OpenMM code with the backbone's topology and positions (N, CA, C; nanometers):
from openmm import Vec3, app, unit

residues = "UNK UNK UNK UNK UNK UNK UNK UNK UNK UNK UNK UNK UNK UNK UNK UNK UNK UNK UNK UNK UNK UNK UNK UNK UNK UNK UNK UNK UNK UNK UNK UNK UNK UNK UNK UNK UNK UNK UNK UNK UNK UNK UNK UNK UNK UNK UNK UNK UNK UNK UNK UNK UNK UNK UNK UNK UNK UNK UNK UNK UNK UNK UNK UNK UNK UNK UNK UNK UNK UNK UNK UNK UNK".split()
positions = [
    Vec3(-1.6357, 0.6965, -2.2446),
    Vec3(-1.6660, 0.6148, -2.1304),
    Vec3(-1.5431, 0.5323, -2.0956),
    Vec3(-1.5213, 0.5107, -1.9654),
    Vec3(-1.4102, 0.4274, -1.9216),
    Vec3(-1.4639, 0.3149, -1.8346),
    Vec3(-1.3912, 0.2027, -1.8350),
    Vec3(-1.4318, 0.0867, -1.7561),
    Vec3(-1.3414, 0.0774, -1.6339),
    Vec3(-1.4015, 0.0728, -1.5154),
    Vec3(-1.3263, 0.0629, -1.3903),
    Vec3(-1.3907, -0.0422, -1.3002),
    Vec3(-1.3158, -0.0830, -1.1959),
    Vec3(-1.3658, -0.1821, -1.1005),
    Vec3(-1.3716, -0.1225, -0.9606),
    Vec3(-1.4822, -0.1483, -0.8923),
    Vec3(-1.4915, -0.1125, -0.7513),
    Vec3(-1.3973, -0.2031, -0.6725),
    Vec3(-1.3752, -0.1725, -0.5457),
    Vec3(-1.2860, -0.2534, -0.4639),
    Vec3(-1.3353, -0.3973, -0.4491),
    Vec3(-1.4670, -0.4195, -0.4624),
    Vec3(-1.5213, -0.5558, -0.4520),
    Vec3(-1.5142, -0.6313, -0.5847),
    Vec3(-1.4561, -0.5690, -0.6877),
    Vec3(-1.4390, -0.6341, -0.8170),
    Vec3(-1.5500, -0.6087, -0.9170),
    Vec3(-1.6558, -0.5398, -0.8767),
    Vec3(-1.7666, -0.5088, -0.9667),
    Vec3(-1.7209, -0.4093, -1.0731),
    Vec3(-1.7409, -0.4446, -1.1988),
    Vec3(-1.7017, -0.3582, -1.3109),
    Vec3(-1.8167, -0.2636, -1.3437),
    Vec3(-1.7844, -0.1370, -1.3700),
    Vec3(-1.8858, -0.0434, -1.4168),
    Vec3(-1.8233, 0.0554, -1.5142),
    Vec3(-1.9087, 0.1198, -1.5899),
    Vec3(-1.8666, 0.2163, -1.6921),
    Vec3(-1.8955, 0.3562, -1.6395),
    Vec3(-1.7979, 0.4448, -1.6572),
    Vec3(-1.8090, 0.5808, -1.6053),
    Vec3(-1.7873, 0.6789, -1.7200),
    Vec3(-1.8712, 0.7810, -1.7277),
    Vec3(-1.8561, 0.8833, -1.8306),
    Vec3(-1.7400, 0.9750, -1.7921),
    Vec3(-1.6314, 0.9676, -1.8683),
    Vec3(-1.5099, 1.0424, -1.8371),
    Vec3(-1.5286, 1.1938, -1.8482),
    Vec3(-1.6317, 1.2389, -1.9165),
    Vec3(-1.6556, 1.3831, -1.9289),
    Vec3(-1.6942, 1.4461, -1.7956),
    Vec3(-1.7406, 1.3653, -1.7016),
    Vec3(-1.7838, 1.4170, -1.5722),
    Vec3(-1.6773, 1.4043, -1.4637),
    Vec3(-1.5590, 1.3565, -1.4994),
    Vec3(-1.4531, 1.3410, -1.3993),
    Vec3(-1.3890, 1.4758, -1.3716),
    Vec3(-1.3908, 1.5140, -1.2446),
    Vec3(-1.3285, 1.6390, -1.2020),
    Vec3(-1.1842, 1.6153, -1.1577),
    Vec3(-1.1631, 1.5077, -1.0782),
    Vec3(-1.0271, 1.4778, -1.0351),
    Vec3(-1.0127, 1.3302, -1.0026),
    Vec3(-0.8876, 1.2843, -1.0109),
    Vec3(-0.8520, 1.1467, -0.9783),
    Vec3(-0.7364, 1.1550, -0.8804),
    Vec3(-0.7537, 1.0922, -0.7630),
    Vec3(-0.6532, 1.1004, -0.6576),
    Vec3(-0.6209, 0.9620, -0.6049),
    Vec3(-0.5076, 0.9512, -0.5372),
    Vec3(-0.4673, 0.8265, -0.4745),
    Vec3(-0.4523, 0.8500, -0.3249),
    Vec3(-0.5276, 0.7742, -0.2439),
    Vec3(-0.5299, 0.7978, -0.0986),
    Vec3(-0.4910, 0.6815, -0.0093),
    Vec3(-0.4407, 0.5717, -0.0261),
    Vec3(-0.3696, 0.5201, -0.1418),
    Vec3(-0.4600, 0.4572, -0.2460),
    Vec3(-0.5867, 0.4254, -0.2121),
    Vec3(-0.6774, 0.3740, -0.3161),
    Vec3(-0.7131, 0.4876, -0.4107),
    Vec3(-0.7328, 0.4538, -0.5355),
    Vec3(-0.7664, 0.5543, -0.6360),
    Vec3(-0.9105, 0.5987, -0.6167),
    Vec3(-0.9299, 0.7293, -0.6021),
    Vec3(-1.0625, 0.7880, -0.5841),
    Vec3(-1.0913, 0.8816, -0.6999),
    Vec3(-1.2041, 0.8575, -0.7661),
    Vec3(-1.2479, 0.9413, -0.8776),
    Vec3(-1.3618, 1.0283, -0.8287),
    Vec3(-1.3463, 1.1603, -0.8415),
    Vec3(-1.4505, 1.2535, -0.8019),
    Vec3(-1.5130, 1.3133, -0.9271),
    Vec3(-1.6448, 1.3062, -0.9353),
    Vec3(-1.7165, 1.3619, -1.0500),
    Vec3(-1.7544, 1.5069, -1.0231),
    Vec3(-1.7940, 1.5772, -1.1272),
    Vec3(-1.8362, 1.7168, -1.1139),
    Vec3(-1.9613, 1.7298, -1.0277),
    Vec3(-2.0348, 1.6199, -1.0118),
    Vec3(-2.1557, 1.6196, -0.9282),
    Vec3(-2.1232, 1.6032, -0.7805),
    Vec3(-1.9953, 1.5735, -0.7494),
    Vec3(-1.9544, 1.5501, -0.6120),
    Vec3(-1.9519, 1.4024, -0.5745),
    Vec3(-2.0042, 1.3171, -0.6603),
    Vec3(-2.0028, 1.1728, -0.6356),
    Vec3(-1.8593, 1.1220, -0.6429),
    Vec3(-1.8244, 1.0326, -0.5488),
    Vec3(-1.6894, 0.9761, -0.5461),
    Vec3(-1.6969, 0.8258, -0.5625),
    Vec3(-1.6008, 0.7718, -0.6380),
    Vec3(-1.5885, 0.6281, -0.6583),
    Vec3(-1.4464, 0.5871, -0.6212),
    Vec3(-1.4337, 0.4812, -0.5427),
    Vec3(-1.3034, 0.4237, -0.5109),
    Vec3(-1.2880, 0.3012, -0.6002),
    Vec3(-1.1787, 0.2975, -0.6762),
    Vec3(-1.1615, 0.1923, -0.7768),
    Vec3(-1.0267, 0.1227, -0.7599),
    Vec3(-1.0161, 0.0040, -0.8211),
    Vec3(-0.8932, -0.0753, -0.8138),
    Vec3(-0.7820, -0.0234, -0.9041),
    Vec3(-0.8166, 0.0373, -1.0165),
    Vec3(-0.7161, 0.0858, -1.1118),
    Vec3(-0.6303, 0.1945, -1.0474),
    Vec3(-0.5049, 0.2030, -1.0935),
    Vec3(-0.4210, 0.3106, -1.0425),
    Vec3(-0.4493, 0.4393, -1.1208),
    Vec3(-0.3999, 0.5503, -1.0682),
    Vec3(-0.4271, 0.6819, -1.1264),
    Vec3(-0.3814, 0.6878, -1.2721),
    Vec3(-0.2654, 0.6311, -1.3015),
    Vec3(-0.2116, 0.6359, -1.4377),
    Vec3(-0.3010, 0.5608, -1.5356),
    Vec3(-0.3575, 0.4470, -1.4931),
    Vec3(-0.4471, 0.3704, -1.5801),
    Vec3(-0.5756, 0.4479, -1.6080),
    Vec3(-0.6303, 0.5120, -1.5051),
    Vec3(-0.7516, 0.5931, -1.5237),
    Vec3(-0.7209, 0.7088, -1.6186),
    Vec3(-0.6064, 0.7720, -1.5998),
    Vec3(-0.5680, 0.8832, -1.6864),
    Vec3(-0.5549, 0.8372, -1.8316),
    Vec3(-0.4906, 0.7218, -1.8541),
    Vec3(-0.4748, 0.6692, -1.9894),
    Vec3(-0.6111, 0.6413, -2.0530),
    Vec3(-0.7021, 0.5811, -1.9770),
    Vec3(-0.8359, 0.5531, -2.0297),
    Vec3(-0.9094, 0.6823, -2.0642),
    Vec3(-0.8929, 0.7845, -1.9791),
    Vec3(-0.9577, 0.9132, -2.0059),
    Vec3(-0.9056, 0.9739, -2.1351),
    Vec3(-0.7741, 0.9736, -2.1536),
    Vec3(-0.7148, 1.0305, -2.2745),
    Vec3(-0.7606, 0.9533, -2.3975),
    Vec3(-0.7622, 0.8200, -2.3882),
    Vec3(-0.8094, 0.7385, -2.5005),
    Vec3(-0.9546, 0.7718, -2.5340),
    Vec3(-1.0381, 0.7896, -2.4318),
    Vec3(-1.1783, 0.8247, -2.4532),
    Vec3(-1.1894, 0.9624, -2.5188),
    Vec3(-1.1155, 1.0599, -2.4672),
    Vec3(-1.1208, 1.1950, -2.5246),
    Vec3(-1.0793, 1.1937, -2.6716),
    Vec3(-0.9774, 1.1136, -2.7038),
    Vec3(-0.9346, 1.1032, -2.8436),
    Vec3(-1.0422, 1.0364, -2.9281),
    Vec3(-1.1097, 0.9351, -2.8719),
    Vec3(-1.2108, 0.8630, -2.9493),
    Vec3(-1.3295, 0.9517, -2.9857),
    Vec3(-1.3571, 1.0525, -2.9041),
    Vec3(-1.4666, 1.1449, -2.9352),
    Vec3(-1.4129, 1.2749, -2.9960),
    Vec3(-1.2830, 1.2726, -3.0294),
    Vec3(-1.2134, 1.3831, -3.0949),
    Vec3(-1.2092, 1.5095, -3.0109),
    Vec3(-1.2142, 1.4932, -2.8795),
    Vec3(-1.1983, 1.6082, -2.7907),
    Vec3(-1.0541, 1.6572, -2.7938),
    Vec3(-0.9614, 1.5651, -2.8219),
    Vec3(-0.8194, 1.6008, -2.8316),
    Vec3(-0.7723, 1.6012, -2.9758),
    Vec3(-0.8614, 1.6281, -3.0693),
    Vec3(-0.8240, 1.6247, -3.2100),
    Vec3(-0.7720, 1.7591, -3.2615),
    Vec3(-0.7932, 1.8661, -3.1889),
    Vec3(-0.7475, 1.9975, -3.2314),
    Vec3(-0.5953, 2.0050, -3.2165),
    Vec3(-0.5205, 2.0346, -3.3232),
    Vec3(-0.3740, 2.0390, -3.3161),
    Vec3(-0.3229, 2.1386, -3.2134),
    Vec3(-0.3953, 2.2468, -3.1900),
    Vec3(-0.3516, 2.3475, -3.0937),
    Vec3(-0.3628, 2.2952, -2.9508),
    Vec3(-0.4616, 2.2112, -2.9247),
    Vec3(-0.4757, 2.1497, -2.7928),
    Vec3(-0.3627, 2.0497, -2.7711),
    Vec3(-0.3246, 1.9769, -2.8764),
    Vec3(-0.2181, 1.8776, -2.8663),
    Vec3(-0.0808, 1.9431, -2.8612),
    Vec3(-0.0710, 2.0717, -2.8889),
    Vec3(0.0573, 2.1398, -2.8895),
    Vec3(0.1282, 2.1378, -3.0224),
    Vec3(0.0582, 2.1034, -3.1282),
    Vec3(0.1168, 2.0978, -3.2628),
    Vec3(0.0722, 2.2208, -3.3388),
    Vec3(0.1402, 2.3302, -3.3173),
    Vec3(0.0976, 2.4599, -3.3709),
    Vec3(0.1105, 2.4713, -3.5213),
    Vec3(0.2001, 2.3941, -3.5836),
    Vec3(0.2237, 2.4081, -3.7275),
    Vec3(0.1247, 2.3309, -3.8121),
    Vec3(0.0382, 2.2476, -3.7514),
    Vec3(-0.0599, 2.1718, -3.8288),
    Vec3(-0.1822, 2.2572, -3.8584),
    Vec3(-0.2433, 2.2277, -3.9702),
    Vec3(-0.3635, 2.3031, -4.0080),
    Vec3(-0.4861, 2.2208, -3.9833),
] * unit.nanometer
topology = app.Topology()
chain = topology.addChain("A")
for resn in residues:
    res = topology.addResidue(resn, chain)
    for name in ("N", "CA", "C"):
        topology.addAtom(name, app.Element.getBySymbol(name[0]), res)
């Protein structure tokens, strides 16, 4: 889960597993796999960092082959 703010400052939690794309128009727009779109205050890089941190916390990025570390077992 990631924490983001709407343009009016309201904070909400979003399940990062459902994020399909994050774009800047210039406001950051997060599109979910359901087609729902959220415009948030965070920049694209911050959303990306939160997503990666979340994926690591649930060990989605724990496989060495996914990380590009082929020599690890």
